[in-house]
C-alpha positions in Angstrom: -2.0 147.4 56.0 -4.9 148.3 54.1 -7.0 145.8 51.6 -8.1 147.6 48.7 -11.5 145.7 47.6 -11.9 147.7 44.1 -11.9 145.8 40.7 -13.5 142.4 42.1 -15.4 140.9 39.1 -18.8 139.6 40.0 -17.8 136.2 39.1 -15.1 136.4 41.4 -16.9 137.7 44.6 -17.3 134.3 46.2 -13.5 133.3 46.2 -12.5 137.3 47.0 -14.9 136.8 50.3 -12.7 133.5 51.1 -9.6 135.5 50.5 -10.7 138.4 52.7 -12.1 136.2 55.6 -8.7 134.3 55.5 -6.8 137.8 56.1 -9.4 139.1 58.5 -8.7 136.0 60.6 -4.8 136.4 60.5 -4.4 133.6 58.2 -1.4 135.1 56.1 -0.5 131.6 54.7 -3.4 130.4 52.3 -3.4 126.9 50.7 -1.8 123.5 51.2 2.0 123.1 51.1 3.4 120.5 49.1 -0.1 119.5 47.5 1.1 119.3 44.1 4.0 117.0 45.1 1.6 115.1 47.2 -0.4 114.3 44.0 2.7 113.4 42.0 3.7 111.0 45.2 0.2 109.4 45.0 0.8 108.5 41.1 4.3 107.3 41.9 3.4 105.2 44.7 0.4 103.8 42.8 2.6 102.9 40.1 5.1 101.2 42.4 2.1 99.2 44.2 1.4 98.1 40.8 4.6 96.6 39.7 4.9 93.1 39.3 8.1 91.2 39.5 9.6 87.9 38.6 9.8 86.0 41.8 13.3 84.8 40.1 14.4 88.2 39.8 17.2 89.3 42.1 15.9 92.9 42.7 12.5 93.1 43.8 12.4 96.9 43.5 12.5 99.5 40.8 15.7 101.5 42.3 14.7 104.6 39.9 11.0 104.6 41.2 12.1 104.5 44.8 14.3 107.2 44.4 11.8 109.5 42.7 9.4 108.7 45.7 12.2 109.7 48.0 12.5 113.0 46.2 9.0 113.7 46.3 8.6 113.1 49.9 11.6 115.3 50.5 10.1 118.1 48.6 7.0 118.0 50.2 8.8 118.3 53.5 10.9 121.2 52.0 7.7 123.0 51.0 6.1 122.5 54.5 9.3 123.7 56.4 9.2 126.9 54.6 5.5 127.7 55.1 5.5 126.6 58.8 8.7 129.0 59.2 6.7 131.8 57.0 3.9 131.5 59.3 6.1 131.7 62.4 7.8 135.1 61.0 4.4 136.6 60.0 3.1 135.8 63.6 6.3 137.2 65.4 8.1 139.6 63.4 6.0 142.7 63.4 8.0 144.4 60.5 6.9 141.6 58.3 3.0 142.2 58.9 1.2 142.9 55.8 2.9 139.8 53.5 0.5 137.0 52.1 1.8 133.8 51.3 0.0 131.3 48.9 1.2 127.7 48.6 0.9 125.1 46.1 0.0 127.1 42.9 -0.3 125.9 39.2 -1.6 128.0 36.4 -2.3 126.4 33.0 -2.0 128.8 30.1 -2.7 128.7 26.4 0.1 128.3 24.1 2.3 126.4 26.9 5.3 125.3 25.0 6.2 122.8 28.0 4.8 119.6 28.2 3.6 119.8 31.6 1.8 122.7 33.6 4.4 124.6 35.7 3.7 124.9 39.5 4.7 127.1 41.9 5.7 126.1 45.3 5.2 129.6 47.4 3.9 132.8 46.3 4.6 135.9 48.4 2.5 139.2 47.8 3.4 142.2 49.6 1.2 145.4 48.2 1.7 145.1 44.4 4.9 143.1 44.5 5.2 139.3 44.2 8.0 137.1 45.2 7.9 133.3 43.8 9.9 130.7 46.0 10.9 127.4 44.8 11.9 125.0 47.5 14.4 122.4 47.3 15.1 120.0 50.0 18.6 118.9 49.4 21.6 118.2 51.2 24.4 120.2 51.1 28.0 120.8 52.7 29.4 124.2 54.4 32.9 123.2 52.4 31.1 122.8 49.1 30.0 126.4 47.9 27.0 126.5 45.5 26.5 128.9 42.8 24.3 129.8 39.8 25.7 129.3 36.4 23.7 129.6 33.1 20.5 129.0 35.2 21.6 125.8 36.8 23.0 125.3 40.5 26.5 123.9 40.7 28.8 123.2 43.0 32.7 124.8 43.2 33.9 122.0 40.9 31.5 123.0 38.4 29.3 119.9 38.7 25.5 120.1 38.2 23.5 119.7 41.5 20.2 121.3 40.3 18.4 122.7 37.0 16.1 125.6 38.2 12.9 126.8 36.4 12.1 130.3 36.7 8.3 131.0 37.0 8.2 134.7 37.2 7.2 135.3 33.6 4.1 133.3 34.1 2.8 135.5 37.1 3.8 138.5 34.9 1.4 136.9 32.2 -1.3 136.2 34.6 -1.8 139.5 35.9 -1.0 141.3 32.6 -3.8 138.9 31.2 -6.4 139.5 33.9 -5.6 143.4 33.5 -4.4 143.8 37.2 -1.5 146.2 37.8 1.8 145.0 39.7 5.3 146.6 40.3 7.5 143.6 40.4 7.9 139.8 40.3 11.0 138.5 41.7 12.2 134.8 42.0 14.3 132.8 44.5 15.1 129.3 44.9 15.6 128.5 48.6 17.7 125.5 50.0 15.6 124.1 53.0 18.1 122.1 55.2 19.4 122.6 58.7 23.3 122.7 57.4 25.2 125.7 57.1 25.4 126.2 53.4 27.7 128.5 51.2 26.0 130.2 48.5 28.3 132.5 46.1 26.7 135.7 45.0 28.3 135.9 41.3 27.0 138.5 38.9 24.5 135.9 37.5 23.1 135.9 41.2 22.1 139.3 40.8 20.6 139.2 37.4 18.9 135.9 38.1 15.0 135.5 38.0 16.0 132.4 40.5 18.1 133.9 43.0 19.9 131.0 45.2 19.4 131.2 48.9 19.3 129.2 52.3 16.2 129.4 54.6 18.5 130.9 57.1 18.8 133.8 54.9 14.9 134.2 54.2 14.3 136.6 56.9 16.7 138.9 55.9 15.8 138.6 52.4 12.2 139.5 53.3 13.2 142.2 55.3 15.2 143.8 52.3 12.5 142.9 49.8 9.5 145.0 51.5 11.9 148.0 52.6 10.3 151.2 51.1 7.3 149.5 49.7 3.7 150.2 50.0 2.0 147.6 52.0 -1.7 148.1 50.5 -2.9 144.5 49.5 -5.3 144.4 46.4 -8.0 142.0 47.0 -8.4 141.6 42.8 -4.7 140.4 42.9 -4.9 137.8 45.6 -8.2 136.6 44.3 -6.8 136.0 40.9 -3.8 134.3 42.3 -6.2 132.1 44.7 -7.6 130.9 41.5 -4.4 128.9 40.6 -4.3 127.0 43.9 -4.2 123.3 43.3 -7.3 121.8 44.8 -7.1 118.5 47.2 -8.8 115.7 45.5 -10.0 112.4 47.3 -7.6 109.6 45.9 -10.5 107.7 44.3 -11.2 111.0 42.1 -7.6 111.5 41.1 -7.0 111.9 37.3 -3.5 110.6 37.0 -3.2 111.5 33.3 -3.8 115.1 34.2 -1.3 114.7 37.0 1.2 113.3 34.6 0.7 116.5 32.2 0.5 119.0 35.2 4.0 118.0 36.8 5.8 116.5 33.8 6.0 112.8 35.0 
């Protein structure tokens, strides 16, 4: 693996040095897994703690809010599990050396037609190739196959399980706007659980920007993805990606209005 250091802007040198030092020290997973969801969780828990109930009410909890908190906690755990597994793979699987993993990214852009800022759970870089991975910590059953249908994960009865939102186009735009060459950007939705999961690879699976996989398939997917590709890393690309890392904030400094916009809550 080579690290090309050309094309670093003067204003980016400090950040570039930090990224380079991570890699030089063998830290190929960069960032804080689940940090975006941790900020969301802080907002939800503050809302729950400040909720006032009438003592005469039958229910003393907001069931919808508690469900959101539970799902957010599950999401954090899912992102952590994938990043822990990736760190283990990069340490013990010599064929995957050269991969760099970024966790918890958010890139606000002009002309964003959404009412929130899309975030990226995990972004893998190999040479000039990017892979966006969206972690989904959900329950599945082997006897209930899942598939993609019109950009939505559905079960074998056609019932919606989860809507997915690709962010591959965002990273293409980010790199294009920065004038940084890249060769490809692919996207995957990775289900994280300990169960056997039956995923049907229909025609949409092969054409989708959010191919659906289970974490047990991730190692094989990565082997297939890097096969035949040049593993030279470009520090200017890694630095541009690092700019989008979600920063950890002290709870007293968190701007909950900005969090609401960022994560669409």
